[in-house]
C-alpha positions as CSV (number, residue, x, y, z in Angstrom):
1,M,83.3,50.4,-8.0
2,D,84.5,49.1,-10.0
3,D,83.4,45.7,-12.6
4,V,86.0,43.2,-10.7
5,A,84.8,44.6,-7.3
6,T,80.8,44.6,-8.6
7,K,81.5,41.1,-10.0
8,I,83.4,40.0,-6.4
9,I,80.6,41.4,-4.3
10,D,78.2,39.5,-6.4
11,I,79.6,36.0,-6.1
12,L,79.8,37.0,-1.8
13,K,75.7,37.6,-2.1
14,K,75.6,34.3,-4.4
15,H,77.3,32.2,-1.4
16,M,76.2,33.6,1.5
17,K,73.3,32.2,3.4
18,E,72.1,35.4,4.2
19,P,72.8,38.2,1.1
20,R,73.0,41.6,2.4
21,D,72.9,44.8,0.1
22,D,75.5,46.9,2.1
23,I,78.9,44.8,1.7
24,S,81.3,47.4,0.7
25,L,85.1,47.7,-0.2
26,S,85.5,48.2,3.6
27,T,83.3,44.9,4.9
28,E,85.6,42.8,7.1
29,L,84.9,39.0,5.5
30,S,84.2,37.8,9.1
31,D,80.8,40.2,9.3
32,L,79.4,38.0,7.0
33,K,79.6,35.1,8.6
34,I,80.9,32.8,5.5
35,E,81.3,29.5,6.4
36,S,84.5,27.5,5.4
37,L,83.1,25.4,2.6
38,D,80.9,28.2,1.3
39,L,84.2,30.4,1.3
40,A,86.2,27.1,-0.7
41,M,83.0,28.2,-3.1
42,I,83.6,31.6,-3.5
43,V,87.4,31.0,-4.4
44,F,86.4,28.7,-6.9
45,D,84.1,31.0,-8.7
46,I,86.1,34.0,-8.3
47,E,88.5,31.6,-9.9
48,D,86.3,30.6,-12.7
49,T,84.9,34.2,-12.9
50,F,88.3,35.9,-13.8
51,G,90.4,33.5,-15.5
52,I,93.1,33.1,-12.3
53,E,94.6,30.7,-9.2
54,I,94.1,32.1,-6.1
55,P,96.5,30.5,-4.2
56,Y,96.1,30.8,-0.7
57,N,97.4,29.9,3.4
58,A,95.5,30.3,5.5
59,N,98.0,30.5,8.2
60,E,100.1,32.6,6.5
61,E,97.7,34.7,4.2
62,A,94.7,35.6,5.9
63,A,95.2,39.0,6.5
64,D,95.5,39.3,2.7
65,F,92.0,38.7,3.1
66,K,90.6,40.4,5.8
67,T,88.4,42.8,4.2
68,V,86.4,42.3,0.6
69,G,88.7,45.0,-0.7
70,S,91.3,43.5,0.4
71,V,90.1,40.5,-1.9
72,V,89.5,42.8,-4.8
73,D,93.0,44.1,-4.6
74,R,94.7,40.4,-5.0
75,V,92.6,39.3,-7.3
76,K,93.5,42.6,-9.4
77,A,97.0,42.3,-9.0
78,L,97.0,37.9,-9.4
79,I,95.0,39.4,-13.3
80,A,98.1,41.5,-14.0
81,G,100.2,39.2,-13.5
82,A,98.2,36.8,-15.7
83,G,97.8,39.8,-18.2
84,S,101.9,40.4,-18.4
85,G,102.9,36.6,-18.4
86,T,104.2,35.7,-15.4
87,G,100.6,34.8,-14.2
88,A,98.3,32.4,-11.9
89,K,97.6,30.0,-14.7
90,A,100.4,30.2,-16.7
91,Q,103.2,28.6,-14.5
92,A,106.2,27.2,-15.9
93,V,105.8,23.6,-16.4
94,P,109.8,21.8,-16.6
95,K,110.0,20.4,-19.7
96,A,111.3,16.9,-20.5
97,S,114.8,16.2,-21.3
């Protein structure tokens, strides 16, 4: 498992009421019994750890966050986007004319 996946799993464990040692990339998030407030804290923690902003709309993107591996893939894509200058936190701000 790579560094991004390891860090994300560590963040999940930190916020779980009953941390598990058997979390893998194929583990479904619904199996982790994470409450919505804890999920929000997990998202903030991931954003801070990787210096990204995770856009999330529960009605549209729930399938993107079905498993731990899907979260890892999304974070890696956001990191790659941030590195290319089109990134997550580097959002364009219109200039005043």
